[in-house]
N, C-alpha and C positions, 0 to 999 in steps of 0.2 A: 796579523795573519798567523803568526805562530800560536797565538792564543786560540784561534779557531781549530787548528790541527789538534791541539791538546784536548779540546772539548770533543772532537770527533773520535779520537782514540778512546776516550773515556766511555763514550756511547757504545763503541764496538766491544769493549771488555765487559759490559753489563747486559748483554743480550739474553743470556739464559743458558740452559743445558742443551747439549747436542742430543740427537736421537740415540746415539750409541751410549752416552752416559745414562740416559733414562732406561735403556734396555738392560744395562748392567745392574742398575738398582732394582729393577723388577725381577731379574734373575736371582739376585741375592735374597730378596724377600721371599721368593718362591722356594728357594733351598731351605731357608730357615723354617718356613711353614711346613714343608715336607718332613723335616727332621722332627719337629714338634709332634706332628700327626703320628709318625712311626714310633716315637718314644712313648706316647700315651697308650698305644696299643689299640688304636681304632681298627687296625687290620685284623683283629681277632686273635692275635697271639699275646700271650702273657709270659714273656721270657723268664721272669722271676719265679712265677708259679711253676713253670715246667722245669726249671733248673733245680728248685728245691725238691720237687717230687722225684726227679731222677736221682738226686742225692740220697733221699730217704730210702728209695728202692735199692740203690747200690749198697748202701750201708747195711740194710737188712740182709741182703744176700751175702755180703762180706762176713757179717757176724754169724750167719748160719754156717758158712764154710769153716769159720774159725772154731765154732762149737764142735763140729765133727772132727776137725783135725786135732784139737786139743782135748777131746773127750770131756768137755765140761759144758754146763748149761749157761746160755746167755739169755737175756731178756730185753725187751724194749718197753721203757716206761714213758708214757706220753702225758703231756700237759696240754692245755688249750692252745699254746703257741710255742711249745718247746718239747724236746724229747731227749732221752738219754739211754744209752745201752748199759745194762747191768750184768754182772756175773754172780753166780752163786758161790759164796765162800762157805764150804762145808765145815771148816774148823769152827767158825763163829755162828754158823747156821743163819746167815743173813745174805740178802742181795746187796751188793756193793757196786760202786762205780768202777768202770774199767779204766783204772789209772795208768796201766802199763801200755795202752794203745791209744795214741792221740786221735786216730780216726773215729773211735767210738766214744769220744768225749760228749759231754752235754752240749746241745746246740739249741739256739733260739731261732725261730723263723723270723724273716724280715717283717717289718711292720705291715699290717694289712693282710697277713696270711694266718690261717688257723688250721688246726687239725680236728678231724672228726673220726671217731673210732667205733667199730662194731666188732665185738669179740664173741665168737660162737653164736652168732645170730642176735646178740643183744647189744643195744647201744650203750656205750660207756660215757658217763658224765666226766669230762676232763676238767681238771681244775687249773686255774691260773697259777703260775709259779709264785711261790712265796718269796719275799725278799729275805734272803739268808742273812743279810747284814742286820736286820731288825730282830732276828731270833737270838735267844740266849743259847749258851752252849748246851744246856739240858734239852731245850726245845729242838735244837738242831739235831742232836743225837737221837731223840725220839722220832723225829721226822725221817731220819736216815734208816732207822730200824723198821719203820712201818712201810717203807717204800718197797712195793712189790711190782714186778713188771706186768704189764697188761698182755703182752705177747711173749711167749717163751719159745726159744729156739733150742731144742733138745740136742744132746750130743749124738743121738742116733739118727739125726736128720729130720725128725718130726718137728712140727711147729703148731702152735695154737692157731686154729682157724680164725682168720681176721679179715676185716675190710677197713683199710686206712685211707682217709681222704684228706688231701691238702687242698684247702679252698681259699679263695679270695673272700674277705669279709663281706657278709651279706649273701654269700653263696652264688655270686655272679658267675664265677668260673671255678672249676675244680678238676683235679686229677685223682682218680681212685686206684689204689693197688690192693690186691687181695690174694689170698691163698686159694687154690682150687682143690678139688677132690683128690688129685694125684700128688698133692704136696708141693706143687710148683707155685711160685709167686709171679703174678702177672700184673701189668699196669695197663689201664685203659687210656685212650687218648683224652686230651683236654676236652671238657664239656662246658658248654655255655648254658646258663640258666634259661629255661624256656625253649630249648632246642632239642 
């Protein structure tokens, strides 16, 4: 008889899952799926793109104010997926990096984002950044001397008319900022391709 009780207890322990356990598992799977959907951006938002375009816009405005306050020219040099603010060194007659202000340092866009630039109504062919580690000192110095900003922020508050677009590769989504006739810099909302 004790042997039968042990067998019955074993049967009771291997029945399966309760309804509550199944509901908890389904809830967890649902939460994981919702997190994946939101992180991929199916909802139409591209947080990375919006964040980078807001940063570029804020830095352009900051450099413009700094140009007016310090009465010196600043410029924005753009590559295909990077950008850097430059300042004009009158003593050497060259545009140089803004080493004294960390905010205006050279920046690279996250993978999958590119820049597109139109200056004074003409599209600019932006180049991919060269690997500075592979250049000789002479080539590096030559590249530095030839670097001229695409957009100039003058000390009197004027700026080169431009239209700068930060876009997802393939042009799926983009945010465009531009200067208007009054000299203001405006940003358009995020655009989806084909809309």
